[in-house]
C-alpha angles and dihedrals in degrees: 000000000000123000120220140164134220112226117197133178089271092064119089110202114203101163116038091171089063090052090050090054094046106046142035096222145000130224112205116208127196123175136208100014115167100203144351094264092058090048095054093044095050107116097213093050091047091049093051093047092049092047091053092046094047093050094038093239110159109238144177133197134219137175119223113199129191100216116204098186143008 
C-alpha cells in the first residue's frame, strides 16, 4: 500500500524534504478556479508542482469547485 497526502491551500509547507521522506505521493488540491489559465498561473500551485518535480515526489492535481447552480 502506498502512503500519500492531500495538500490544499490551507496547508503551509515549510519542509518539502520531510514530506519526501514521509510519503510516496502528494495530491495537490486547488479550489474555485475559473479556468485553466488561472490554474497554471497560480503561484501556490506552481510552487507545489515545482517542489514535487525538484524532489521527484510523484504528484497529482485536482480542482475542487463549490458549484452554486447547475
